[in-house]
Phi, psi and omega in degrees: 000040180265131177227141173265133181223135177271123178217119181054039176079007180242153176261120179252131174269115189261109172237166181304321182289313182292324179293321177297314179298316179298319179293325176295318179297315178298318179298317180297318179293320176297318180297320178295317178299316180296316181295322178293321178294319177297318179297319177298316179298319178295320178297316179297317179298318179296318178298315179296320179296317179295319178297319179295320177297316180297319179295319179294318178296319179296320179296315178298319180295317178300318180296317179296315179297321180294323179290325183280331187255040176276086183265134182253136175299152185297321181298316180295320181294322179292323176298313180298318181294325178292322181287316185218112186287346185267339182219140181236040178057019173255028181288146173235112180068027177084000180251132179286123183275168180296325177299320180294320179296319178296321178297319179297316178299316180299316181291324176298321178293327178293322182291335179288000000 
């Protein structure tokens, strides 16, 4: 059962054992290619997930920083204090904080 066959420029002697071996080699190379492609896809997915986490953390940090650094110019603060002695737009969650009360006292002293 020997046949000579031209395949990709090579001469293969095809017997049941060699054909079985050749198919195993081809299967192993295909399996390796598939596993490397899957690994690449997993790496890309991991990178995208990490980038998304970093972007979300940066967004949260920017939002937190923006909430903490709401600084009011003194002229605006004196106007607000003149209009309403209890709040100077330094409210957090609708409650006048101790910092706001100190700012009001400071501004009242400036007006004297």
